[in-house]
C-alpha positions as CSV (number, residue, x, y, z in Angstrom):
1,X,23.4,-15.2,-65.1
2,X,26.1,-13.4,-63.2
3,X,24.0,-12.0,-60.1
4,X,24.3,-8.2,-59.3
5,X,24.1,-7.3,-55.8
6,X,24.2,-3.8,-54.1
7,X,26.8,-4.2,-50.7
8,X,24.9,-3.2,-47.8
9,X,21.3,-4.5,-49.5
10,X,21.9,-8.1,-49.0
11,X,23.5,-10.0,-46.1
12,X,27.0,-10.9,-45.9
13,X,26.4,-14.5,-46.2
14,X,25.3,-14.0,-49.9
15,X,28.4,-11.7,-50.6
16,X,30.9,-14.0,-49.0
17,X,29.6,-17.2,-49.4
18,X,31.7,-19.7,-51.5
19,X,29.7,-23.1,-53.0
20,X,32.0,-26.2,-53.1
21,X,30.4,-29.6,-53.3
22,X,29.3,-31.0,-50.9
23,X,30.6,-34.6,-51.4
24,X,32.7,-36.8,-48.5
25,X,35.9,-37.8,-50.0
26,X,37.8,-38.8,-46.5
27,X,36.4,-42.5,-46.4
28,X,37.0,-43.0,-50.1
29,X,41.0,-41.5,-49.9
30,X,41.6,-43.2,-47.0
31,X,41.1,-46.6,-48.1
32,X,43.2,-45.7,-51.4
33,X,46.4,-44.4,-49.2
34,X,45.8,-47.5,-47.2
35,X,46.3,-49.8,-50.2
36,X,49.1,-48.1,-51.8
37,X,50.5,-48.4,-48.3
38,X,49.6,-51.8,-48.3
39,X,50.5,-53.0,-52.1
40,X,52.7,-50.2,-53.1
41,X,53.2,-50.5,-57.2
42,X,50.2,-53.5,-57.7
43,X,48.1,-51.0,-56.1
44,X,49.2,-47.9,-58.4
45,X,48.7,-50.0,-61.4
46,X,45.2,-51.4,-60.2
47,X,43.8,-47.7,-59.6
48,X,45.5,-46.7,-63.2
49,X,43.4,-49.5,-64.8
50,X,40.1,-48.1,-62.6
51,X,40.1,-44.5,-62.7
52,X,42.5,-43.6,-65.6
53,X,40.6,-46.1,-68.2
54,X,44.5,-47.8,-69.0
55,X,46.1,-51.1,-68.0
56,X,49.8,-50.0,-67.8
57,X,52.9,-52.4,-68.0
58,X,55.5,-49.5,-66.3
59,X,54.6,-46.5,-64.3
60,X,57.7,-44.1,-65.3
61,X,57.9,-42.0,-68.2
62,X,61.2,-43.4,-70.1
63,X,63.8,-41.3,-72.0
64,X,62.3,-42.8,-75.2
65,X,59.1,-40.7,-74.1
66,X,60.7,-37.6,-73.4
67,X,62.6,-37.4,-76.7
68,X,59.2,-38.3,-78.1
69,X,57.3,-35.6,-76.5
70,X,59.9,-33.0,-76.8
71,X,59.9,-33.7,-81.0
72,X,56.4,-33.7,-81.1
73,X,56.0,-30.0,-79.8
74,X,56.6,-27.1,-82.2
75,X,59.5,-25.3,-82.3
76,X,57.3,-21.8,-81.4
77,X,55.7,-23.9,-78.3
78,X,59.4,-24.6,-76.7
79,X,60.3,-20.9,-77.2
80,X,57.2,-19.9,-75.2
81,X,58.5,-22.7,-72.5
82,X,62.2,-21.2,-72.2
83,X,60.1,-17.6,-71.9
84,X,58.0,-18.3,-69.4
85,X,60.8,-20.3,-67.9
86,X,63.2,-17.7,-67.7
87,X,61.0,-15.1,-66.3
88,X,59.8,-17.5,-63.4
89,X,63.5,-18.7,-62.6
90,X,64.1,-14.7,-62.7
91,X,61.5,-13.8,-60.4
92,X,62.2,-17.1,-58.2
93,X,66.0,-16.3,-57.5
94,X,65.0,-13.0,-55.8
95,X,63.8,-15.6,-53.0
96,X,66.7,-17.2,-52.2
97,X,67.6,-16.7,-48.8
98,X,71.0,-17.1,-47.1
99,X,72.4,-18.5,-44.0
100,X,73.5,-16.1,-42.0
101,X,75.7,-16.1,-38.7
102,X,75.9,-13.9,-35.3
103,X,78.8,-13.3,-33.4
104,X,78.4,-10.1,-32.0
105,X,79.4,-11.1,-28.2
106,X,82.4,-12.8,-26.5
107,X,82.2,-16.5,-26.8
108,X,79.0,-16.4,-28.5
109,X,78.1,-17.9,-32.1
110,X,74.5,-18.2,-33.6
111,X,73.2,-19.1,-36.3
112,X,70.7,-20.2,-39.0
113,X,71.7,-22.9,-41.8
114,X,69.3,-23.2,-44.8
115,X,69.1,-26.5,-46.2
116,X,67.3,-27.8,-49.3
117,X,64.9,-30.5,-49.3
118,X,66.3,-33.9,-50.8
119,X,63.1,-35.0,-52.0
120,X,59.8,-33.2,-53.3
121,X,57.0,-34.4,-55.0
122,X,55.1,-32.2,-57.7
123,X,51.4,-33.0,-58.0
124,X,50.7,-31.9,-62.2
125,X,46.7,-32.7,-62.6
126,X,45.2,-34.2,-65.8
127,X,41.2,-34.7,-66.8
128,X,39.9,-31.9,-67.8
129,X,43.0,-29.6,-68.7
130,X,46.5,-30.4,-69.3
131,X,48.7,-27.6,-67.4
132,X,52.4,-27.4,-68.7
133,X,52.5,-24.1,-66.9
134,X,51.7,-25.7,-63.3
135,X,55.1,-28.0,-64.1
136,X,57.1,-24.7,-64.4
137,X,55.7,-22.8,-61.6
138,X,56.7,-25.9,-59.4
139,X,59.4,-27.2,-60.4
140,X,61.6,-24.2,-61.1
141,X,61.6,-22.7,-57.8
142,X,62.5,-26.5,-56.5
143,X,65.8,-26.0,-58.9
144,X,66.6,-22.8,-57.2
145,X,66.2,-24.4,-54.2
146,X,69.0,-26.8,-54.7
147,X,66.3,-29.8,-54.1
148,X,68.3,-33.2,-54.7
149,X,65.4,-34.9,-56.8
150,X,62.0,-33.6,-58.0
151,X,59.9,-35.9,-59.1
152,X,56.5,-35.6,-61.0
153,X,53.3,-37.2,-60.8
154,X,50.3,-37.2,-63.1
155,X,47.5,-39.1,-64.6
156,X,48.3,-41.2,-68.1
157,X,46.0,-40.8,-70.5
158,X,43.9,-43.8,-71.8
159,X,46.5,-44.9,-74.5
160,X,49.1,-44.8,-71.6
161,X,51.0,-41.6,-72.4
162,X,51.7,-38.5,-71.0
163,X,50.7,-35.2,-72.2
164,X,53.6,-33.7,-74.8
165,X,53.4,-30.5,-73.5
166,X,53.5,-31.6,-69.8
167,X,56.9,-33.6,-70.6
168,X,58.6,-31.1,-72.4
169,X,57.5,-28.5,-69.6
170,X,59.4,-31.0,-67.4
171,X,62.4,-31.1,-69.6
172,X,62.7,-27.9,-69.6
173,X,62.1,-27.3,-65.7
174,X,64.7,-29.6,-65.1
175,X,62.1,-32.5,-63.6
176,X,64.4,-35.7,-62.7
177,X,61.7,-38.2,-62.9
178,X,57.6,-38.3,-64.3
179,X,55.7,-41.3,-62.9
180,X,52.3,-41.9,-64.7
181,X,49.9,-42.0,-61.9
182,X,47.7,-39.1,-60.5
183,X,44.4,-39.0,-57.8
184,X,44.6,-39.6,-54.3
185,X,46.8,-42.6,-55.1
186,X,49.4,-40.5,-56.8
187,X,49.7,-38.3,-53.3
188,X,50.3,-41.6,-50.7
189,X,52.5,-43.2,-53.1
190,X,55.0,-39.9,-52.4
191,X,54.0,-39.7,-48.9
192,X,54.9,-43.7,-48.3
193,X,56.7,-44.8,-51.3
194,X,56.4,-47.8,-53.5
195,X,58.8,-49.8,-55.7
196,X,59.2,-47.3,-58.5
197,X,58.2,-44.3,-56.4
198,X,60.0,-42.8,-54.1
199,X,59.2,-41.7,-50.4
200,X,59.7,-37.8,-50.8
201,X,60.1,-34.7,-48.2
202,X,57.4,-32.4,-49.6
203,X,54.6,-32.6,-52.0
204,X,53.4,-29.3,-53.9
205,X,50.5,-28.6,-56.0
206,X,47.1,-28.3,-57.0
207,X,44.8,-31.1,-57.9
208,X,40.9,-32.1,-57.4
209,X,38.8,-32.3,-53.9
210,X,40.2,-36.0,-53.7
211,X,44.3,-35.3,-54.3
212,X,43.2,-32.6,-51.5
213,X,42.0,-34.7,-49.0
214,X,45.3,-36.7,-49.6
215,X,47.3,-34.1,-49.0
216,X,45.5,-33.4,-45.8
217,X,45.6,-36.9,-45.2
218,X,49.4,-37.5,-45.3
219,X,50.5,-34.3,-43.8
220,X,52.4,-34.7,-41.0
221,X,54.6,-37.9,-42.6
222,X,55.5,-35.3,-45.1
223,X,55.4,-31.7,-45.7
224,X,52.2,-30.0,-48.1
225,X,52.3,-26.3,-49.6
226,X,48.5,-26.0,-48.9
227,X,45.2,-27.3,-49.2
228,X,44.2,-25.7,-52.5
229,X,40.5,-25.7,-53.9
230,X,38.6,-24.0,-56.8
231,X,40.5,-21.2,-59.1
232,X,39.2,-17.9,-58.2
233,X,39.1,-14.4,-59.4
234,X,38.0,-11.1,-58.1
235,X,38.6,-8.1,-60.3
236,X,38.3,-4.2,-58.6
237,X,37.2,-2.0,-61.1
238,X,36.2,1.5,-61.3
239,X,33.6,2.8,-63.9
240,X,36.4,3.5,-66.6
241,X,37.1,-0.1,-67.0
242,X,36.0,-1.7,-70.5
243,X,33.2,-4.2,-69.5
244,X,34.7,-6.4,-72.4
245,X,37.8,-7.1,-70.9
246,X,36.5,-7.4,-67.2
247,X,34.2,-10.0,-68.6
248,X,36.6,-11.9,-70.2
249,X,39.3,-12.2,-67.1
250,X,36.1,-13.3,-65.6
251,X,35.4,-15.9,-67.1
252,X,39.0,-16.8,-67.7
253,X,38.9,-18.3,-64.5
254,X,35.7,-19.4,-64.4
255,X,36.2,-21.7,-67.2
256,X,38.7,-23.7,-64.7
257,X,36.1,-25.2,-63.1
258,X,32.3,-25.8,-62.1
259,X,33.3,-25.0,-58.8
260,X,35.6,-21.6,-59.6
261,X,34.9,-18.3,-58.1
262,X,34.2,-15.0,-60.4
263,X,33.5,-11.7,-58.8
264,X,34.0,-8.5,-59.9
265,X,33.5,-6.0,-57.1
266,X,33.1,-1.8,-58.9
267,X,31.7,1.7,-57.4
268,X,29.9,1.6,-60.9
269,X,25.9,0.0,-61.3
270,X,26.5,1.1,-65.2
271,X,29.5,-0.8,-65.3
272,X,28.0,-3.8,-63.1
273,X,25.1,-3.8,-65.5
274,X,27.8,-3.9,-68.6
275,X,29.5,-6.5,-67.3
276,X,26.7,-8.9,-66.7
277,X,25.9,-8.6,-70.2
278,X,29.2,-8.8,-71.6
279,X,29.5,-12.6,-69.3
280,X,26.1,-13.8,-71.0
281,X,27.4,-12.7,-74.2
282,X,31.1,-14.2,-74.2
283,X,30.6,-17.5,-72.3
284,X,28.7,-18.7,-75.4
285,X,31.8,-18.4,-77.0
286,X,33.9,-20.5,-74.8
287,X,34.8,-24.3,-76.0
288,X,34.4,-24.9,-72.3
289,X,30.7,-23.0,-71.9
290,X,29.3,-25.7,-69.8
291,X,32.1,-25.4,-67.5
292,X,32.2,-21.4,-67.4
293,X,28.7,-21.1,-67.1
294,X,28.1,-23.3,-64.5
295,X,31.2,-21.5,-62.8
296,X,28.9,-18.0,-63.2
297,X,25.9,-19.5,-62.0
298,X,27.4,-21.1,-58.9
299,X,29.5,-18.7,-57.6
300,X,29.6,-15.6,-60.1
301,X,28.7,-12.4,-58.6
302,X,28.9,-8.7,-59.4
303,X,28.8,-6.3,-55.7
304,X,28.0,-2.8,-56.6
305,X,30.0,-1.1,-53.3
306,X,29.9,2.5,-52.6
307,X,33.6,3.6,-53.4
308,X,37.1,2.3,-54.3
309,X,38.4,1.9,-50.8
310,X,34.9,-0.2,-49.9
311,X,35.8,-2.0,-52.8
312,X,39.3,-3.1,-51.5
313,X,37.6,-3.9,-48.1
314,X,35.3,-6.6,-49.6
315,X,38.0,-8.0,-51.6
316,X,40.3,-8.4,-48.3
317,X,37.3,-9.9,-46.3
318,X,36.9,-12.3,-49.4
319,X,40.9,-13.1,-50.0
320,X,41.1,-14.3,-52.9
321,X,43.3,-16.5,-55.4
322,X,43.9,-13.7,-57.8
323,X,43.4,-9.8,-57.6
324,X,43.0,-7.7,-60.1
325,X,42.9,-3.9,-59.9
326,X,41.7,-2.5,-63.0
327,X,42.0,1.2,-61.7
328,X,43.4,4.4,-62.2
329,X,46.8,4.7,-60.1
330,X,46.4,0.9,-59.1
331,X,49.6,1.5,-56.7
332,X,47.7,4.2,-54.5
333,X,45.7,1.3,-53.4
334,X,48.5,-1.8,-53.4
335,X,49.2,-0.6,-49.4
336,X,45.4,-1.3,-48.8
337,X,45.3,-4.7,-49.9
338,X,45.8,-6.9,-47.2
339,X,44.7,-10.8,-48.5
340,X,45.3,-11.7,-51.8
341,X,47.0,-14.3,-53.6
342,X,48.4,-12.5,-56.5
343,X,47.8,-9.2,-57.1
344,X,47.7,-7.6,-60.8
345,X,47.9,-3.9,-61.3
346,X,45.9,-1.9,-63.5
347,X,44.1,-2.2,-67.0
348,X,47.1,-4.3,-69.1
349,X,47.8,-7.1,-66.0
350,X,44.5,-9.5,-66.9
351,X,45.6,-12.6,-64.3
352,X,46.2,-15.3,-67.6
353,X,49.4,-13.4,-67.4
354,X,50.4,-14.4,-64.6
355,X,49.2,-18.0,-65.0
356,X,51.7,-18.4,-68.6
357,X,54.6,-16.1,-68.6
358,X,55.0,-12.8,-65.8
359,X,57.5,-14.8,-63.6
360,X,55.5,-14.7,-60.0
361,X,54.1,-18.2,-59.1
362,X,50.9,-19.6,-60.1
363,X,50.6,-22.1,-57.3
364,X,48.4,-19.9,-54.8
365,X,46.0,-19.9,-51.7
366,X,42.5,-20.5,-52.6
367,X,39.4,-20.3,-50.3
368,X,40.1,-17.7,-48.4
369,X,43.6,-18.9,-47.0
370,X,45.2,-16.0,-48.2
371,X,45.0,-14.8,-45.1
372,X,47.8,-16.9,-44.0
373,X,48.9,-18.4,-46.8
374,X,51.5,-17.8,-49.2
375,X,52.2,-18.1,-52.7
376,X,54.5,-21.3,-53.7
377,X,58.3,-19.9,-53.6
378,X,61.7,-20.6,-53.3
379,X,61.2,-21.1,-49.1
380,X,58.8,-24.2,-49.8
381,X,61.9,-25.9,-50.7
382,X,64.3,-25.4,-48.0
383,X,64.3,-25.9,-44.2
384,X,66.3,-23.8,-41.8
385,X,68.4,-25.6,-38.7
386,X,69.7,-22.9,-35.9
387,X,72.6,-23.4,-33.8
388,X,74.1,-22.0,-31.0
389,X,77.8,-22.0,-29.6
390,X,78.7,-20.7,-26.2
391,X,82.4,-21.0,-24.9
392,X,82.8,-22.0,-20.8
393,X,83.2,-18.6,-20.0
394,X,80.3,-17.1,-21.9
395,X,77.6,-20.1,-20.4
396,X,79.0,-18.7,-17.2
397,X,77.9,-15.4,-17.5
398,X,74.5,-16.3,-18.0
399,X,74.1,-19.5,-16.0
400,X,72.5,-18.1,-13.0
401,X,70.0,-16.6,-15.3
402,X,69.4,-19.6,-16.7
403,X,68.6,-21.4,-13.5
404,X,66.4,-18.7,-12.2
405,X,64.4,-19.4,-15.3
406,X,64.2,-22.7,-15.0
407,X,62.9,-23.0,-11.8
408,X,60.4,-20.4,-12.5
409,X,58.7,-23.0,-14.6
410,X,59.3,-25.8,-12.5
411,X,62.2,-27.5,-14.1
412,X,64.8,-28.1,-11.4
413,X,66.5,-31.0,-14.1
414,X,67.0,-27.6,-17.1
415,X,68.3,-25.4,-13.7
416,X,71.1,-28.2,-12.6
417,X,72.3,-29.2,-16.7
418,X,73.6,-25.6,-16.8
419,X,74.8,-25.2,-12.8
420,X,76.5,-28.7,-13.0
421,X,79.3,-27.6,-15.3
422,X,80.2,-24.9,-12.6
423,X,80.0,-26.9,-9.2
424,X,81.5,-30.4,-8.5
425,X,78.2,-31.6,-6.5
């Protein structure tokens, strides 16, 4: 049963605690990465047989498989994919950064050059659920950024296939290649390259604890978006909210993962009790009842605050992946929200809207990292170079200042590299 606690009457560690599995995966992941580095495709084939229970003869999805996946999809779902893709594209096109140039002083030109990454790798989870929505969310910003090649990795099914909905989404989003491999071995392959899998510049996308650890270990050789953990939702709701809707929103994330976190913060003790009863009733109706129940029992909580301003303060302290503001006049509270991955405004904006169709990205920071990380965006798929041009006259005008600064830091060579241009000694 989801717990109810009164803010100020229980210890802060109980309010803000997140339970995570105590599994040391670092050593296992390190061994997997070493195997992939040393043995390439052979290691990937072996890991597919060991972890996915399938003996593959080819790692890459063929054009025939893509065509079969598209043919297998009902036209109505293709229409949904294309609608979602259009919304995602429209939102992310507004994020495109332009290069700029500054030429405000005589003889001086400076600027910033924005360049797309050459190759990016998208990790799309398999396992307990398939997420074609993640394909759209990760691939479309990369496509808008102008990346040269988009390579997707995803675990195969036991018959060696990839879920047709995932392939259909890849086709709609413009993914260039799809590789049938998952887990830490997929991350290693993207970071180091194999006979089939190209080495990429950046790896993005969510995964399990092994995928997250692998991304952590390859960071530095390649870039990564973030270290994503289990899904989270925090609902701030006032007493006018419908307990059925609030409970349903909490369960929408609880069904993701046994370690997912579903939290309600409210200023109404009456709503808290009503939502508690609704969660117990509704969870039994879910096909993924075991997963959702475990999540609610481990990480579910209802926090009763004194008022909505205090509720927002609690939300900021938790820094959730998803934050719903189920209140009257939600825009009155928007500026008070400092830490959240994605914010859903009002009573008619369930988090599931953002997962699939609205347009903003659903690859988001978790585990409190919304304090310093942002949602996946076009910015994740570009890099910025800066450039400087000075004429001889412009450099001469500031040369003494540069030399003085360099000598203050004890770097005479820096000073002389400037002054040598204006003296013969």
